C-alpha positions in Angstrom: -20.4 -13.3 0.2 -23.2 -12.3 2.6 -21.3 -9.8 4.6 -24.2 -8.8 6.7 -24.2 -12.3 8.3 -20.5 -12.9 8.1 -19.5 -9.7 9.8 -22.2 -10.3 12.5 -20.7 -13.7 13.1 -17.2 -12.2 13.4 -18.5 -9.6 16.0 -20.1 -12.4 18.1 -17.2 -14.8 17.7 -14.6 -12.4 19.1 -16.8 -11.1 21.9 -17.1 -7.6 20.4 -20.8 -7.6 21.1 -22.3 -8.4 24.5 -25.9 -8.5 25.6 -27.3 -7.8 29.1 -30.9 -6.8 29.7 -31.0 -6.7 33.5 -28.8 -5.0 34.4 -28.4 -3.2 31.1 -25.2 -1.4 30.1 -25.1 2.4 30.8 -23.6 4.6 28.1 -21.6 7.8 28.8 -24.7 9.7 27.7 -26.7 8.0 30.5 -28.7 5.8 28.0 -29.4 2.3 29.3 -28.7 -0.2 26.6 -29.1 -4.0 26.3 -26.1 -4.2 24.1 -22.4 -3.2 24.3 -20.5 -3.2 21.0 -16.7 -2.7 20.7 -15.8 -3.0 17.1 -12.2 -1.9 17.9 -11.5 -5.5 19.0 -11.6 -6.6 15.3 -8.2 -5.2 14.5 -6.6 -7.7 16.8 -8.0 -10.7 14.9 -6.4 -11.0 11.4 -9.0 -13.4 10.0 -12.0 -11.3 11.1 -10.2 -8.1 10.3 -9.7 -9.3 6.7 -13.4 -10.1 6.4 -14.3 -6.5 7.2 -11.6 -5.1 4.9 -12.8 -7.2 2.0 -16.4 -6.3 2.8 -15.6 -2.6 2.6 -13.7 -2.9 -0.6 -16.3 -5.1 -2.3 -19.1 -2.8 -1.1 -17.3 0.3 -2.4 -16.9 -1.4 -5.9 -20.5 -2.8 -5.8 -21.9 0.7 -5.2 -19.7 2.3 -7.8 -18.5 5.0 -5.4 -15.0 5.5 -7.0 -13.5 7.4 -4.2 -10.2 9.2 -4.7 -9.4 9.4 -1.0 -10.3 7.2 2.0 -11.0 9.1 5.2 -11.3 7.6 8.7 -13.0 9.2 11.7 -10.7 9.4 14.7 -9.9 7.2 16.4 -11.8 4.0 15.9 -12.0 4.1 12.1 -8.4 5.2 11.4 -7.2 1.5 11.1 -10.0 0.7 8.7 -9.2 3.7 6.5 -5.6 2.6 6.4 -6.4 -1.0 5.5 -8.9 -0.1 2.8 -6.7 2.7 1.3 -3.8 0.3 1.1 -6.0 -2.4 -0.6 -7.3 0.1 -3.1 -4.1 1.9 -3.7 -5.6 5.2 -2.6 -4.5 8.2 -0.4 -5.8 8.2 3.1 -6.7 11.0 5.6 -8.2 10.9 9.1 -10.5 13.4 10.7 -10.2 14.6 14.3 -13.3 15.3 16.4 -12.3 19.0 16.5 -9.6 21.2 15.2 -6.2 21.2 17.0 -5.8 24.1 19.4 -2.1 24.4 18.4 0.1 24.1 15.3 -1.8 24.5 12.0 -5.1 24.1 13.8 -6.2 21.4 11.4 -9.1 18.9 11.8 -8.2 16.9 8.7 -4.9 15.2 8.9 -3.0 14.0 5.8 -2.8 15.6 2.3 -6.1 16.3 0.7 -6.3 18.2 -2.6 -9.2 20.5 -3.4 -12.3 18.9 -4.9 -11.4 15.2 -4.4 -14.0 12.6 -3.9 -13.7 11.4 -0.3 -15.3 8.3 1.2 -15.5 8.4 5.0 -15.3 5.2 7.0 -16.7 4.7 10.5 -16.7 1.7 12.8 -20.2 2.1 14.2 -23.1 4.5 13.4 -25.3 5.5 16.2 -26.8 9.0 15.7 -24.3 9.8 13.0 -22.8 12.7 14.9 -19.1 11.8 14.3 -19.7 11.0 10.6 -21.5 14.3 10.0 -18.8 16.2 11.8 -16.1 14.6 9.8 -17.9 15.2 6.5 -18.4 18.8 7.4 -14.7 19.2 8.2 -13.6 17.6 5.0 -16.0 19.7 2.9 -14.9 23.0 4.6 -11.2 22.4 4.7 -10.7 21.3 1.1 -14.0 21.7 -0.8 -14.0 17.9 -1.2 -17.0 16.0 -2.5 -18.4 13.8 0.3 -21.5 11.9 -0.5 -21.2 8.6 1.4 -20.2 7.2 4.8 -19.6 3.5 5.2 -19.4 1.7 8.5 -19.0 -1.8 10.0 -22.4 -1.6 11.8 -25.3 0.6 12.5 -27.8 0.7 15.3 -30.4 1.7 12.8 -31.7 4.6 14.9 -34.3 6.8 13.3 -32.3 9.8 14.5 -29.4 8.8 12.3 -31.6 8.5 9.2 -32.8 12.1 9.8 -29.3 13.4 10.5 -27.8 11.9 7.4 -30.6 13.1 5.2 -30.2 16.6 6.5 -26.5 16.5 5.7 -27.1 15.2 2.2 -25.1 12.0 3.0 -25.8 8.3 2.3 -24.9 5.7 4.8 -24.0 2.1 4.1 -23.0 -0.6 6.5 -21.6 -4.1 6.4 -24.1 -5.4 9.0 -26.8 -4.1 11.2 -28.1 -4.3 14.8 -31.1 -6.3 13.7 -28.8 -8.8 11.9 -26.8 -9.3 15.2 -30.0 -9.8 17.2 -31.2 -12.4 14.7 -27.9 -14.3 14.7 -27.7 -14.1 18.5 -31.2 -15.7 18.8 -30.2 -18.3 16.2 -27.2 -19.3 18.3 -29.1 -19.4 21.5 -27.4 -16.3 23.0 -30.8 -14.6 23.2 -34.2 -16.1 23.8 -37.1 -15.1 21.5 -38.5 -12.9 24.3 -35.2 -11.2 25.0 -34.5 -10.7 21.3 -37.8 -8.9 21.0 -36.9 -6.6 23.9 -33.4 -5.9 22.6 -34.8 -5.0 19.1 -37.0 -2.4 20.7 -33.9 -0.4 21.7 -33.5 1.0 18.2 -36.9 2.6 18.1 -36.2 5.0 21.0 -33.0 4.3 23.0 -33.8 7.0 25.6 -37.0 5.3 26.8 -36.1 1.7 26.1 -35.5 0.6 29.6 -38.7 2.0 30.9 -40.7 0.6 28.0 -39.5 -3.0 28.5 -39.9 -2.8 32.3 -36.3 -2.6 33.4 -36.0 1.0 34.6 
């Protein structure tokens, strides 16, 4: 199955992805974006949810990753880690954004033995910050082997490529921002002109609005 297209179709079908160039969406960071993506909606649609789970499992096998533990970044990827771990009969953990200020002060929740191979799942990769933070926590708390992060979608930002390379991590996704744009144009959701403007976002999100004449 072509999961790149199929997952992109699911995201558009359930309204997880919305496009708006003028006015654009404003992220919490202040960045003006032509796209809003809420992959968390997928868990409420069994058919589309199953497509993503199958996609993860097949991609894991295709790449020969052979994880011993599935980890999910909190909070959006926790359900995906649970679904995939169940399908593969593997232990699951999840990773908090930071250590708890009380109790055992753990950042990694669940039972994780020393030196295990952990695959971290994400719902969406932007700059890679949460993925890298999770990988660092898993490596430090249990000396686990973390080589890969897998996500539903990536924005394809150059900053993410740099960050993953520095952290010695590989990233794999089921679909991409460009795949979504292509499908949206094919469906008539975006005109060719608007699709070109939207695709410009990934080259430099901070200056996108000004570059396309919206700021």
